[in-house]
PyMOL Python script that loads the backbone (N, CA, C, O; Angstrom):
from pymol import cmd

cmd.read_pdbstr("""\
ATOM      1  N   MET A   1     -13.960  33.480  50.321  1.00  0.00           N
ATOM      2  CA  MET A   1     -14.338  34.755  50.871  1.00  0.00           C
ATOM      3  C   MET A   1     -15.716  35.131  50.326  1.00  0.00           C
ATOM      4  O   MET A   1     -15.940  35.104  49.116  1.00  0.00           O
ATOM      5  N   ALA A   2     -16.624  35.476  51.216  1.00  0.00           N
ATOM      6  CA  ALA A   2     -18.003  35.796  50.821  1.00  0.00           C
ATOM      7  C   ALA A   2     -18.075  37.229  50.305  1.00  0.00           C
ATOM      8  O   ALA A   2     -17.365  38.122  50.768  1.00  0.00           O
ATOM      9  N   SER A   3     -18.955  37.410  49.333  1.00  0.00           N
ATOM     10  CA  SER A   3     -19.104  38.769  48.792  1.00  0.00           C
ATOM     11  C   SER A   3     -20.044  39.566  49.686  1.00  0.00           C
ATOM     12  O   SER A   3     -21.016  39.044  50.230  1.00  0.00           O
ATOM     13  N   THR A   4     -19.726  40.828  49.816  1.00  0.00           N
ATOM     14  CA  THR A   4     -20.554  41.706  50.638  1.00  0.00           C
ATOM     15  C   THR A   4     -21.716  42.235  49.805  1.00  0.00           C
ATOM     16  O   THR A   4     -21.667  42.198  48.575  1.00  0.00           O
ATOM     17  N   PRO A   5     -22.748  42.720  50.461  1.00  0.00           N
ATOM     18  CA  PRO A   5     -23.871  43.297  49.710  1.00  0.00           C
ATOM     19  C   PRO A   5     -23.452  44.450  48.808  1.00  0.00           C
ATOM     20  O   PRO A   5     -24.046  44.656  47.750  1.00  0.00           O
ATOM     21  N   ASP A   6     -22.426  45.210  49.221  1.00  0.00           N
ATOM     22  CA  ASP A   6     -21.954  46.316  48.389  1.00  0.00           C
ATOM     23  C   ASP A   6     -21.301  45.809  47.110  1.00  0.00           C
ATOM     24  O   ASP A   6     -21.473  46.397  46.043  1.00  0.00           O
ATOM     25  N   ASP A   7     -20.541  44.702  47.222  1.00  0.00           N
ATOM     26  CA  ASP A   7     -19.924  44.102  46.032  1.00  0.00           C
ATOM     27  C   ASP A   7     -21.000  43.583  45.086  1.00  0.00           C
ATOM     28  O   ASP A   7     -20.917  43.756  43.870  1.00  0.00           O
ATOM     29  N   ASP A   8     -22.011  42.941  45.670  1.00  0.00           N
ATOM     30  CA  ASP A   8     -23.105  42.401  44.861  1.00  0.00           C
ATOM     31  C   ASP A   8     -23.843  43.523  44.143  1.00  0.00           C
ATOM     32  O   ASP A   8     -24.179  43.393  42.966  1.00  0.00           O
ATOM     33  N   LEU A   9     -24.094  44.620  44.842  1.00  0.00           N
ATOM     34  CA  LEU A   9     -24.777  45.763  44.236  1.00  0.00           C
ATOM     35  C   LEU A   9     -23.924  46.382  43.135  1.00  0.00           C
ATOM     36  O   LEU A   9     -24.444  46.770  42.089  1.00  0.00           O
ATOM     37  N   ALA A  10     -22.620  46.475  43.364  1.00  0.00           N
ATOM     38  CA  ALA A  10     -21.723  47.036  42.352  1.00  0.00           C
ATOM     39  C   ALA A  10     -21.709  46.166  41.095  1.00  0.00           C
ATOM     40  O   ALA A  10     -21.675  46.688  39.981  1.00  0.00           O
ATOM     41  N   LYS A  11     -21.736  44.845  41.268  1.00  0.00           N
ATOM     42  CA  LYS A  11     -21.784  43.946  40.113  1.00  0.00           C
ATOM     43  C   LYS A  11     -23.091  44.121  39.343  1.00  0.00           C
ATOM     44  O   LYS A  11     -23.096  44.164  38.112  1.00  0.00           O
ATOM     45  N   ARG A  12     -24.195  44.221  40.079  1.00  0.00           N
ATOM     46  CA  ARG A  12     -25.488  44.384  39.416  1.00  0.00           C
ATOM     47  C   ARG A  12     -25.584  45.720  38.695  1.00  0.00           C
ATOM     48  O   ARG A  12     -26.165  45.797  37.613  1.00  0.00           O
ATOM     49  N   LEU A  13     -25.025  46.769  39.279  1.00  0.00           N
ATOM     50  CA  LEU A  13     -25.018  48.074  38.605  1.00  0.00           C
ATOM     51  C   LEU A  13     -24.154  48.041  37.350  1.00  0.00           C
ATOM     52  O   LEU A  13     -24.495  48.671  36.349  1.00  0.00           O
ATOM     53  N   MET A  14     -23.042  47.315  37.391  1.00  0.00           N
ATOM     54  CA  MET A  14     -22.191  47.177  36.218  1.00  0.00           C
ATOM     55  C   MET A  14     -22.941  46.430  35.105  1.00  0.00           C
ATOM     56  O   MET A  14     -22.853  46.801  33.934  1.00  0.00           O
ATOM     57  N   ILE A  15     -23.671  45.387  35.474  1.00  0.00           N
ATOM     58  CA  ILE A  15     -24.470  44.648  34.490  1.00  0.00           C
ATOM     59  C   ILE A  15     -25.544  45.543  33.898  1.00  0.00           C
ATOM     60  O   ILE A  15     -25.795  45.499  32.693  1.00  0.00           O
ATOM     61  N   ALA A  16     -26.182  46.360  34.738  1.00  0.00           N
ATOM     62  CA  ALA A  16     -27.219  47.269  34.251  1.00  0.00           C
ATOM     63  C   ALA A  16     -26.642  48.282  33.268  1.00  0.00           C
ATOM     64  O   ALA A  16     -27.268  48.584  32.252  1.00  0.00           O
ATOM     65  N   LYS A  17     -25.453  48.810  33.560  1.00  0.00           N
ATOM     66  CA  LYS A  17     -24.804  49.752  32.645  1.00  0.00           C
ATOM     67  C   LYS A  17     -24.479  49.084  31.315  1.00  0.00           C
ATOM     68  O   LYS A  17     -24.628  49.690  30.254  1.00  0.00           O
ATOM     69  N   GLU A  18     -24.035  47.836  31.378  1.00  0.00           N
ATOM     70  CA  GLU A  18     -23.744  47.107  30.143  1.00  0.00           C
ATOM     71  C   GLU A  18     -25.014  46.882  29.330  1.00  0.00           C
ATOM     72  O   GLU A  18     -25.000  47.011  28.106  1.00  0.00           O
ATOM     73  N   LEU A  19     -26.114  46.546  30.006  1.00  0.00           N
ATOM     74  CA  LEU A  19     -27.385  46.357  29.308  1.00  0.00           C
ATOM     75  C   LEU A  19     -27.845  47.656  28.649  1.00  0.00           C
ATOM     76  O   LEU A  19     -28.318  47.649  27.513  1.00  0.00           O
ATOM     77  N   LEU A  20     -27.706  48.754  29.358  1.00  0.00           N
ATOM     78  CA  LEU A  20     -28.103  50.041  28.793  1.00  0.00           C
ATOM     79  C   LEU A  20     -27.261  50.376  27.571  1.00  0.00           C
ATOM     80  O   LEU A  20     -27.766  50.940  26.601  1.00  0.00           O
ATOM     81  N   GLU A  21     -25.984  50.032  27.617  1.00  0.00           N
ATOM     82  CA  GLU A  21     -25.109  50.297  26.472  1.00  0.00           C
ATOM     83  C   GLU A  21     -25.464  49.406  25.288  1.00  0.00           C
ATOM     84  O   GLU A  21     -25.445  49.859  24.144  1.00  0.00           O
ATOM     85  N   VAL A  22     -25.783  48.154  25.550  1.00  0.00           N
ATOM     86  CA  VAL A  22     -26.131  47.219  24.486  1.00  0.00           C
ATOM     87  C   VAL A  22     -27.407  47.666  23.775  1.00  0.00           C
ATOM     88  O   VAL A  22     -27.500  47.580  22.551  1.00  0.00           O
ATOM     89  N   PHE A  23     -28.373  48.136  24.529  1.00  0.00           N
ATOM     90  CA  PHE A  23     -29.665  48.501  23.951  1.00  0.00           C
ATOM     91  C   PHE A  23     -29.793  50.001  23.660  1.00  0.00           C
ATOM     92  O   PHE A  23     -30.905  50.507  23.506  1.00  0.00           O
ATOM     93  N   ARG A  24     -28.679  50.703  23.586  1.00  0.00           N
ATOM     94  CA  ARG A  24     -28.704  52.149  23.330  1.00  0.00           C
ATOM     95  C   ARG A  24     -29.392  52.465  22.002  1.00  0.00           C
ATOM     96  O   ARG A  24     -30.240  53.356  21.948  1.00  0.00           O
ATOM     97  N   PHE A  25     -29.041  51.750  20.930  1.00  0.00           N
ATOM     98  CA  PHE A  25     -29.629  52.031  19.621  1.00  0.00           C
ATOM     99  C   PHE A  25     -31.137  51.806  19.644  1.00  0.00           C
ATOM    100  O   PHE A  25     -31.897  52.615  19.111  1.00  0.00           O
ATOM    101  N   GLU A  26     -31.569  50.712  20.259  1.00  0.00           N
ATOM    102  CA  GLU A  26     -32.998  50.417  20.327  1.00  0.00           C
ATOM    103  C   GLU A  26     -33.742  51.478  21.133  1.00  0.00           C
ATOM    104  O   GLU A  26     -34.832  51.901  20.747  1.00  0.00           O
ATOM    105  N   ARG A  27     -33.158  51.909  22.250  1.00  0.00           N
ATOM    106  CA  ARG A  27     -33.788  52.967  23.056  1.00  0.00           C
ATOM    107  C   ARG A  27     -33.904  54.255  22.260  1.00  0.00           C
ATOM    108  O   ARG A  27     -34.941  54.918  22.291  1.00  0.00           O
ATOM    109  N   MET A  28     -32.833  54.613  21.539  1.00  0.00           N
ATOM    110  CA  MET A  28     -32.860  55.844  20.742  1.00  0.00           C
ATOM    111  C   MET A  28     -33.894  55.741  19.620  1.00  0.00           C
ATOM    112  O   MET A  28     -34.555  56.725  19.289  1.00  0.00           O
ATOM    113  N   ALA A  29     -34.030  54.557  19.040  1.00  0.00           N
ATOM    114  CA  ALA A  29     -35.031  54.368  17.982  1.00  0.00           C
ATOM    115  C   ALA A  29     -36.432  54.560  18.541  1.00  0.00           C
ATOM    116  O   ALA A  29     -37.258  55.222  17.914  1.00  0.00           O
ATOM    117  N   TYR A  30     -36.713  53.996  19.703  1.00  0.00           N
ATOM    118  CA  TYR A  30     -38.039  54.157  20.305  1.00  0.00           C
ATOM    119  C   TYR A  30     -38.298  55.604  20.711  1.00  0.00           C
ATOM    120  O   TYR A  30     -39.404  56.116  20.536  1.00  0.00           O
ATOM    121  N   ILE A  31     -37.280  56.255  21.249  1.00  0.00           N
ATOM    122  CA  ILE A  31     -37.457  57.658  21.643  1.00  0.00           C
ATOM    123  C   ILE A  31     -37.675  58.524  20.408  1.00  0.00           C
ATOM    124  O   ILE A  31     -38.507  59.430  20.432  1.00  0.00           O
ATOM    125  N   SER A  32     -36.938  58.260  19.325  1.00  0.00           N
ATOM    126  CA  SER A  32     -37.119  59.016  18.081  1.00  0.00           C
ATOM    127  C   SER A  32     -38.509  58.797  17.504  1.00  0.00           C
ATOM    128  O   SER A  32     -39.161  59.744  17.064  1.00  0.00           O
ATOM    129  N   ALA A  33     -38.963  57.545  17.507  1.00  0.00           N
ATOM    130  CA  ALA A  33     -40.304  57.248  16.998  1.00  0.00           C
ATOM    131  C   ALA A  33     -41.364  57.946  17.834  1.00  0.00           C
ATOM    132  O   ALA A  33     -42.353  58.442  17.296  1.00  0.00           O
ATOM    133  N   THR A  34     -41.164  57.988  19.140  1.00  0.00           N
ATOM    134  CA  THR A  34     -42.114  58.665  20.021  1.00  0.00           C
ATOM    135  C   THR A  34     -42.142  60.159  19.735  1.00  0.00           C
ATOM    136  O   THR A  34     -43.219  60.747  19.632  1.00  0.00           O
ATOM    137  N   LEU A  35     -40.980  60.778  19.605  1.00  0.00           N
ATOM    138  CA  LEU A  35     -40.929  62.219  19.335  1.00  0.00           C
ATOM    139  C   LEU A  35     -41.541  62.563  17.983  1.00  0.00           C
ATOM    140  O   LEU A  35     -42.247  63.563  17.857  1.00  0.00           O
ATOM    141  N   LEU A  36     -41.276  61.743  16.977  1.00  0.00           N
ATOM    142  CA  LEU A  36     -41.865  61.959  15.658  1.00  0.00           C
ATOM    143  C   LEU A  36     -43.385  61.817  15.714  1.00  0.00           C
ATOM    144  O   LEU A  36     -44.111  62.611  15.116  1.00  0.00           O
ATOM    145  N   ALA A  37     -43.858  60.808  16.432  1.00  0.00           N
ATOM    146  CA  ALA A  37     -45.299  60.606  16.547  1.00  0.00           C
ATOM    147  C   ALA A  37     -45.963  61.750  17.308  1.00  0.00           C
ATOM    148  O   ALA A  37     -47.072  62.158  16.962  1.00  0.00           O
ATOM    149  N   VAL A  38     -45.307  62.268  18.327  1.00  0.00           N
ATOM    150  CA  VAL A  38     -45.857  63.417  19.064  1.00  0.00           C
ATOM    151  C   VAL A  38     -45.925  64.637  18.151  1.00  0.00           C
ATOM    152  O   VAL A  38     -46.899  65.389  18.192  1.00  0.00           O
ATOM    153  N   ALA A  39     -44.896  64.837  17.328  1.00  0.00           N
ATOM    154  CA  ALA A  39     -44.915  65.967  16.389  1.00  0.00           C
ATOM    155  C   ALA A  39     -46.055  65.821  15.385  1.00  0.00           C
ATOM    156  O   ALA A  39     -46.752  66.791  15.090  1.00  0.00           O
ATOM    157  N   VAL A  40     -46.247  64.611  14.862  1.00  0.00           N
ATOM    158  CA  VAL A  40     -47.352  64.376  13.926  1.00  0.00           C
ATOM    159  C   VAL A  40     -48.682  64.608  14.619  1.00  0.00           C
ATOM    160  O   VAL A  40     -49.576  65.238  14.055  1.00  0.00           O
ATOM    161  N   LEU A  41     -48.818  64.107  15.827  1.00  0.00           N
ATOM    162  CA  LEU A  41     -50.061  64.256  16.579  1.00  0.00           C
ATOM    163  C   LEU A  41     -50.386  65.725  16.829  1.00  0.00           C
ATOM    164  O   LEU A  41     -51.528  66.149  16.649  1.00  0.00           O
ATOM    165  N   LEU A  42     -49.396  66.493  17.239  1.00  0.00           N
ATOM    166  CA  LEU A  42     -49.635  67.915  17.494  1.00  0.00           C
ATOM    167  C   LEU A  42     -49.929  68.677  16.207  1.00  0.00           C
ATOM    168  O   LEU A  42     -50.783  69.564  16.191  1.00  0.00           O
ATOM    169  N   THR A  43     -49.222  68.334  15.124  1.00  0.00           N
ATOM    170  CA  THR A  43     -49.473  68.976  13.835  1.00  0.00           C
ATOM    171  C   THR A  43     -50.900  68.708  13.369  1.00  0.00           C
ATOM    172  O   THR A  43     -51.602  69.622  12.937  1.00  0.00           O
ATOM    173  N   LEU A  44     -51.322  67.451  13.460  1.00  0.00           N
ATOM    174  CA  LEU A  44     -52.680  67.112  13.056  1.00  0.00           C
ATOM    175  C   LEU A  44     -53.722  67.795  13.942  1.00  0.00           C
ATOM    176  O   LEU A  44     -54.775  68.209  13.459  1.00  0.00           O
ATOM    177  N   ALA A  45     -53.431  67.911  15.216  1.00  0.00           N
ATOM    178  CA  ALA A  45     -54.367  68.586  16.114  1.00  0.00           C
ATOM    179  C   ALA A  45     -54.527  70.060  15.731  1.00  0.00           C
ATOM    180  O   ALA A  45     -55.642  70.582  15.732  1.00  0.00           O
ATOM    181  N   VAL A  46     -53.434  70.723  15.407  1.00  0.00           N
ATOM    182  CA  VAL A  46     -53.501  72.136  15.007  1.00  0.00           C
ATOM    183  C   VAL A  46     -54.262  72.277  13.688  1.00  0.00           C
ATOM    184  O   VAL A  46     -55.095  73.171  13.540  1.00  0.00           O
ATOM    185  N   ILE A  47     -53.972  71.391  12.732  1.00  0.00           N
ATOM    186  CA  ILE A  47     -54.681  71.451  11.448  1.00  0.00           C
ATOM    187  C   ILE A  47     -56.164  71.215  11.652  1.00  0.00           C
ATOM    188  O   ILE A  47     -56.991  71.878  11.025  1.00  0.00           O
ATOM    189  N   LEU A  48     -56.511  70.271  12.526  1.00  0.00           N
ATOM    190  CA  LEU A  48     -57.927  69.994  12.790  1.00  0.00           C
ATOM    191  C   LEU A  48     -58.635  71.202  13.400  1.00  0.00           C
ATOM    192  O   LEU A  48     -59.810  71.447  13.127  1.00  0.00           O
ATOM    193  N   LEU A  49     -57.916  71.944  14.218  1.00  0.00           N
ATOM    194  CA  LEU A  49     -58.523  73.136  14.813  1.00  0.00           C
ATOM    195  C   LEU A  49     -58.915  74.166  13.748  1.00  0.00           C
ATOM    196  O   LEU A  49     -59.930  74.850  13.878  1.00  0.00           O
ATOM    197  N   PHE A  50     -58.105  74.265  12.702  1.00  0.00           N
ATOM    198  CA  PHE A  50     -58.370  75.279  11.691  1.00  0.00           C
ATOM    199  C   PHE A  50     -59.232  74.787  10.543  1.00  0.00           C
ATOM    200  O   PHE A  50     -59.963  75.580   9.949  1.00  0.00           O
ATOM    201  N   ARG A  51     -59.170  73.511  10.213  1.00  0.00           N
ATOM    202  CA  ARG A  51     -59.932  72.987   9.082  1.00  0.00           C
ATOM    203  C   ARG A  51     -61.214  72.263   9.487  1.00  0.00           C
ATOM    204  O   ARG A  51     -62.217  72.337   8.777  1.00  0.00           O
ATOM    205  N   GLY A  52     -61.190  71.581  10.595  1.00  0.00           N
ATOM    206  CA  GLY A  52     -62.342  70.801  11.019  1.00  0.00           C
ATOM    207  C   GLY A  52     -62.548  69.567  10.147  1.00  0.00           C
ATOM    208  O   GLY A  52     -63.687  69.149   9.940  1.00  0.00           O
ATOM    209  N   SER A  53     -61.487  68.984   9.640  1.00  0.00           N
ATOM    210  CA  SER A  53     -61.568  67.841   8.744  1.00  0.00           C
ATOM    211  C   SER A  53     -61.477  66.544   9.547  1.00  0.00           C
ATOM    212  O   SER A  53     -60.522  66.343  10.297  1.00  0.00           O
ATOM    213  N   TRP A  54     -62.460  65.672   9.392  1.00  0.00           N
ATOM    214  CA  TRP A  54     -62.458  64.419  10.129  1.00  0.00           C
ATOM    215  C   TRP A  54     -61.478  63.415   9.536  1.00  0.00           C
ATOM    216  O   TRP A  54     -61.049  62.497  10.236  1.00  0.00           O
ATOM    217  N   GLU A  55     -61.115  63.564   8.271  1.00  0.00           N
ATOM    218  CA  GLU A  55     -60.168  62.640   7.665  1.00  0.00           C
ATOM    219  C   GLU A  55     -58.796  62.731   8.345  1.00  0.00           C
ATOM    220  O   GLU A  55     -58.121  61.720   8.540  1.00  0.00           O
ATOM    221  N   LEU A  56     -58.408  63.928   8.694  1.00  0.00           N
ATOM    222  CA  LEU A  56     -57.121  64.095   9.368  1.00  0.00           C
ATOM    223  C   LEU A  56     -57.148  63.533  10.784  1.00  0.00           C
ATOM    224  O   LEU A  56     -56.110  63.178  11.343  1.00  0.00           O
ATOM    225  N   ALA A  57     -58.333  63.458  11.351  1.00  0.00           N
ATOM    226  CA  ALA A  57     -58.440  62.900  12.703  1.00  0.00           C
ATOM    227  C   ALA A  57     -58.030  61.431  12.717  1.00  0.00           C
ATOM    228  O   ALA A  57     -57.558  60.931  13.738  1.00  0.00           O
ATOM    229  N   LEU A  58     -58.205  60.736  11.594  1.00  0.00           N
ATOM    230  CA  LEU A  58     -57.799  59.334  11.522  1.00  0.00           C
ATOM    231  C   LEU A  58     -56.286  59.190  11.663  1.00  0.00           C
ATOM    232  O   LEU A  58     -55.808  58.190  12.197  1.00  0.00           O
ATOM    233  N   GLY A  59     -55.536  60.170  11.193  1.00  0.00           N
ATOM    234  CA  GLY A  59     -54.077  60.140  11.327  1.00  0.00           C
ATOM    235  C   GLY A  59     -53.630  60.217  12.772  1.00  0.00           C
ATOM    236  O   GLY A  59     -52.540  59.757  13.112  1.00  0.00           O
ATOM    237  N   MET A  60     -54.453  60.789  13.617  1.00  0.00           N
ATOM    238  CA  MET A  60     -54.105  60.896  15.034  1.00  0.00           C
ATOM    239  C   MET A  60     -54.094  59.523  15.697  1.00  0.00           C
ATOM    240  O   MET A  60     -53.337  59.298  16.641  1.00  0.00           O
ATOM    241  N   PHE A  61     -54.926  58.602  15.212  1.00  0.00           N
ATOM    242  CA  PHE A  61     -54.932  57.268  15.809  1.00  0.00           C
ATOM    243  C   PHE A  61     -53.601  56.555  15.576  1.00  0.00           C
ATOM    244  O   PHE A  61     -53.082  55.894  16.476  1.00  0.00           O
ATOM    245  N   GLY A  62     -53.056  56.687  14.384  1.00  0.00           N
ATOM    246  CA  GLY A  62     -51.765  56.052  14.093  1.00  0.00           C
ATOM    247  C   GLY A  62     -50.656  56.628  14.952  1.00  0.00           C
ATOM    248  O   GLY A  62     -49.849  55.886  15.512  1.00  0.00           O
ATOM    249  N   ALA A  63     -50.614  57.934  15.056  1.00  0.00           N
ATOM    250  CA  ALA A  63     -49.563  58.582  15.852  1.00  0.00           C
ATOM    251  C   ALA A  63     -49.692  58.212  17.326  1.00  0.00           C
ATOM    252  O   ALA A  63     -48.688  57.943  17.986  1.00  0.00           O
ATOM    253  N   SER A  64     -50.902  58.195  17.842  1.00  0.00           N
ATOM    254  CA  SER A  64     -51.065  57.858  19.258  1.00  0.00           C
ATOM    255  C   SER A  64     -50.743  56.387  19.505  1.00  0.00           C
ATOM    256  O   SER A  64     -50.270  56.035  20.586  1.00  0.00           O
ATOM    257  N   GLY A  65     -50.990  55.524  18.522  1.00  0.00           N
ATOM    258  CA  GLY A  65     -50.616  54.116  18.664  1.00  0.00           C
ATOM    259  C   GLY A  65     -49.116  53.931  18.721  1.00  0.00           C
ATOM    260  O   GLY A  65     -48.616  53.127  19.508  1.00  0.00           O
ATOM    261  N   VAL A  66     -48.387  54.675  17.885  1.00  0.00           N
ATOM    262  CA  VAL A  66     -46.917  54.594  17.905  1.00  0.00           C
ATOM    263  C   VAL A  66     -46.391  55.091  19.245  1.00  0.00           C
ATOM    264  O   VAL A  66     -45.459  54.511  19.800  1.00  0.00           O
ATOM    265  N   ILE A  67     -46.971  56.139  19.756  1.00  0.00           N
ATOM    266  CA  ILE A  67     -46.546  56.664  21.054  1.00  0.00           C
ATOM    267  C   ILE A  67     -46.758  55.615  22.138  1.00  0.00           C
ATOM    268  O   ILE A  67     -45.862  55.350  22.939  1.00  0.00           O
ATOM    269  N   GLY A  68     -47.934  55.028  22.158  1.00  0.00           N
ATOM    270  CA  GLY A  68     -48.227  54.012  23.173  1.00  0.00           C
ATOM    271  C   GLY A  68     -47.318  52.801  23.079  1.00  0.00           C
ATOM    272  O   GLY A  68     -46.828  52.309  24.096  1.00  0.00           O
ATOM    273  N   TYR A  69     -47.089  52.318  21.863  1.00  0.00           N
ATOM    274  CA  TYR A  69     -46.245  51.142  21.675  1.00  0.00           C
ATOM    275  C   TYR A  69     -44.798  51.422  22.072  1.00  0.00           C
ATOM    276  O   TYR A  69     -44.191  50.634  22.797  1.00  0.00           O
ATOM    277  N   SER A  70     -44.246  52.529  21.605  1.00  0.00           N
ATOM    278  CA  SER A  70     -42.829  52.799  21.875  1.00  0.00           C
ATOM    279  C   SER A  70     -42.588  53.100  23.350  1.00  0.00           C
ATOM    280  O   SER A  70     -41.555  52.707  23.892  1.00  0.00           O
ATOM    281  N   ILE A  71     -43.508  53.779  24.004  1.00  0.00           N
ATOM    282  CA  ILE A  71     -43.342  54.017  25.444  1.00  0.00           C
ATOM    283  C   ILE A  71     -43.449  52.702  26.206  1.00  0.00           C
ATOM    284  O   ILE A  71     -42.735  52.486  27.185  1.00  0.00           O
ATOM    285  N   GLY A  72     -44.344  51.825  25.755  1.00  0.00           N
ATOM    286  CA  GLY A  72     -44.447  50.508  26.383  1.00  0.00           C
ATOM    287  C   GLY A  72     -43.161  49.710  26.260  1.00  0.00           C
ATOM    288  O   GLY A  72     -42.755  49.040  27.210  1.00  0.00           O
ATOM    289  N   GLN A  73     -42.514  49.773  25.097  1.00  0.00           N
ATOM    290  CA  GLN A  73     -41.252  49.060  24.898  1.00  0.00           C
ATOM    291  C   GLN A  73     -40.140  49.654  25.762  1.00  0.00           C
ATOM    292  O   GLN A  73     -39.327  48.917  26.320  1.00  0.00           O
ATOM    293  N   LEU A  74     -40.101  50.975  25.873  1.00  0.00           N
ATOM    294  CA  LEU A  74     -39.091  51.610  26.726  1.00  0.00           C
ATOM    295  C   LEU A  74     -39.294  51.226  28.190  1.00  0.00           C
ATOM    296  O   LEU A  74     -38.328  50.955  28.904  1.00  0.00           O
ATOM    297  N   LEU A  75     -40.547  51.202  28.632  1.00  0.00           N
ATOM    298  CA  LEU A  75     -40.816  50.815  30.016  1.00  0.00           C
ATOM    299  C   LEU A  75     -40.464  49.354  30.262  1.00  0.00           C
ATOM    300  O   LEU A  75     -40.002  49.006  31.348  1.00  0.00           O
ATOM    301  N   ARG A  76     -40.677  48.493  29.267  1.00  0.00           N
ATOM    302  CA  ARG A  76     -40.318  47.083  29.401  1.00  0.00           C
ATOM    303  C   ARG A  76     -38.809  46.944  29.567  1.00  0.00           C
ATOM    304  O   ARG A  76     -38.348  46.156  30.392  1.00  0.00           O
ATOM    305  N   MET A  77     -38.026  47.712  28.782  1.00  0.00           N
ATOM    306  CA  MET A  77     -36.569  47.659  28.897  1.00  0.00           C
ATOM    307  C   MET A  77     -36.113  48.131  30.273  1.00  0.00           C
ATOM    308  O   MET A  77     -35.252  47.505  30.891  1.00  0.00           O
ATOM    309  N   TRP A  78     -36.687  49.232  30.754  1.00  0.00           N
ATOM    310  CA  TRP A  78     -36.304  49.740  32.068  1.00  0.00           C
ATOM    311  C   TRP A  78     -36.695  48.754  33.159  1.00  0.00           C
ATOM    312  O   TRP A  78     -35.971  48.597  34.142  1.00  0.00           O
ATOM    313  N   ASN A  79     -37.831  48.090  32.996  1.00  0.00           N
ATOM    314  CA  ASN A  79     -38.251  47.089  33.966  1.00  0.00           C
ATOM    315  C   ASN A  79     -37.241  45.955  34.035  1.00  0.00           C
ATOM    316  O   ASN A  79     -36.927  45.474  35.124  1.00  0.00           O
ATOM    317  N   GLN A  80     -36.731  45.523  32.893  1.00  0.00           N
ATOM    318  CA  GLN A  80     -35.734  44.457  32.876  1.00  0.00           C
ATOM    319  C   GLN A  80     -34.423  44.901  33.520  1.00  0.00           C
ATOM    320  O   GLN A  80     -33.787  44.130  34.238  1.00  0.00           O
ATOM    321  N   VAL A  81     -34.024  46.135  33.264  1.00  0.00           N
ATOM    322  CA  VAL A  81     -32.785  46.640  33.881  1.00  0.00           C
ATOM    323  C   VAL A  81     -32.950  46.731  35.392  1.00  0.00           C
ATOM    324  O   VAL A  81     -32.059  46.327  36.139  1.00  0.00           O
ATOM    325  N   LEU A  82     -34.083  47.261  35.845  1.00  0.00           N
ATOM    326  CA  LEU A  82     -34.298  47.372  37.289  1.00  0.00           C
ATOM    327  C   LEU A  82     -34.423  46.003  37.943  1.00  0.00           C
ATOM    328  O   LEU A  82     -33.977  45.808  39.074  1.00  0.00           O
ATOM    329  N   ALA A  83     -35.027  45.057  37.236  1.00  0.00           N
ATOM    330  CA  ALA A  83     -35.107  43.694  37.770  1.00  0.00           C
ATOM    331  C   ALA A  83     -33.712  43.098  37.918  1.00  0.00           C
ATOM    332  O   ALA A  83     -33.444  42.361  38.867  1.00  0.00           O
ATOM    333  N   CYS A  84     -32.831  43.415  36.985  1.00  0.00           N
ATOM    334  CA  CYS A  84     -31.453  42.934  37.058  1.00  0.00           C
ATOM    335  C   CYS A  84     -30.732  43.569  38.245  1.00  0.00           C
ATOM    336  O   CYS A  84     -29.990  42.891  38.957  1.00  0.00           O
ATOM    337  N   ILE A  85     -30.942  44.839  38.455  1.00  0.00           N
ATOM    338  CA  ILE A  85     -30.283  45.548  39.562  1.00  0.00           C
ATOM    339  C   ILE A  85     -30.749  44.992  40.902  1.00  0.00           C
ATOM    340  O   ILE A  85     -29.939  44.756  41.799  1.00  0.00           O
ATOM    341  N   PHE A  86     -32.053  44.786  41.034  1.00  0.00           N
ATOM    342  CA  PHE A  86     -32.598  44.341  42.309  1.00  0.00           C
ATOM    343  C   PHE A  86     -32.718  42.827  42.403  1.00  0.00           C
ATOM    344  O   PHE A  86     -33.318  42.296  43.338  1.00  0.00           O
ATOM    345  N   ASN A  87     -32.129  42.124  41.403  1.00  0.00           N
ATOM    346  CA  ASN A  87     -32.021  40.669  41.429  1.00  0.00           C
ATOM    347  C   ASN A  87     -33.387  39.985  41.522  1.00  0.00           C
ATOM    348  O   ASN A  87     -33.569  39.054  42.306  1.00  0.00           O
ATOM    349  N   ARG A  88     -34.332  40.450  40.726  1.00  0.00           N
ATOM    350  CA  ARG A  88     -35.648  39.841  40.679  1.00  0.00           C
ATOM    351  C   ARG A  88     -35.811  39.142  39.342  1.00  0.00           C
ATOM    352  O   ARG A  88     -35.130  39.470  38.371  1.00  0.00           O
ATOM    353  N   SER A  89     -36.715  38.179  39.300  1.00  0.00           N
ATOM    354  CA  SER A  89     -37.019  37.490  38.057  1.00  0.00           C
ATOM    355  C   SER A  89     -37.984  38.324  37.254  1.00  0.00           C
ATOM    356  O   SER A  89     -38.931  38.885  37.807  1.00  0.00           O
ATOM    357  N   THR A  90     -37.753  38.419  35.914  1.00  0.00           N
ATOM    358  CA  THR A  90     -38.652  39.202  35.059  1.00  0.00           C
ATOM    359  C   THR A  90     -39.733  38.346  34.451  1.00  0.00           C
ATOM    360  O   THR A  90     -40.596  38.860  33.740  1.00  0.00           O
ATOM    361  N   GLU A  91     -39.711  37.034  34.714  1.00  0.00           N
ATOM    362  CA  GLU A  91     -40.715  36.148  34.175  1.00  0.00           C
ATOM    363  C   GLU A  91     -42.027  36.328  34.919  1.00  0.00           C
ATOM    364  O   GLU A  91     -42.047  36.627  36.113  1.00  0.00           O
ATOM    365  N   ALA A  92     -43.129  36.138  34.188  1.00  0.00           N
ATOM    366  CA  ALA A  92     -44.443  36.260  34.807  1.00  0.00           C
ATOM    367  C   ALA A  92     -44.640  35.106  35.784  1.00  0.00           C
ATOM    368  O   ALA A  92     -44.286  33.962  35.501  1.00  0.00           O
ATOM    369  N   LYS A  93     -45.197  35.425  36.909  1.00  0.00           N
ATOM    370  CA  LYS A  93     -45.432  34.396  37.927  1.00  0.00           C
ATOM    371  C   LYS A  93     -46.874  33.912  37.799  1.00  0.00           C
ATOM    372  O   LYS A  93     -47.791  34.710  37.603  1.00  0.00           O
ATOM    373  N   PRO A  94     -47.066  32.591  37.914  1.00  0.00           N
ATOM    374  CA  PRO A  94     -48.431  32.052  37.788  1.00  0.00           C
ATOM    375  C   PRO A  94     -49.304  32.415  38.942  1.00  0.00           C
ATOM    376  O   PRO A  94     -50.474  32.034  38.974  1.00  0.00           O
TER     377      PRO A  94
END
""", "prot")
cmd.dss("prot")
cmd.show_as("cartoon", "prot")
cmd.util.cbc("prot")
cmd.orient("prot")
């Protein structure tokens, strides 16, 4: 008996839910790191407004780097889940 497209979609959605559950801790870690980095970035920005200290501006580079990296990792995970749902290969094509 051949599987219908609805059965195939239901299987892929079940796999996606399992993947999301497996990587829950990693997603929460990246989201926490992003929120912490945003708080540091905003705190440093406010301090810079009142003090005008260039040394504190260097701290903004670290916070913005953490934000960029963690958001990139979250987007990579979502890309893999969506590729699984839509049955596409996640490997780079030449």
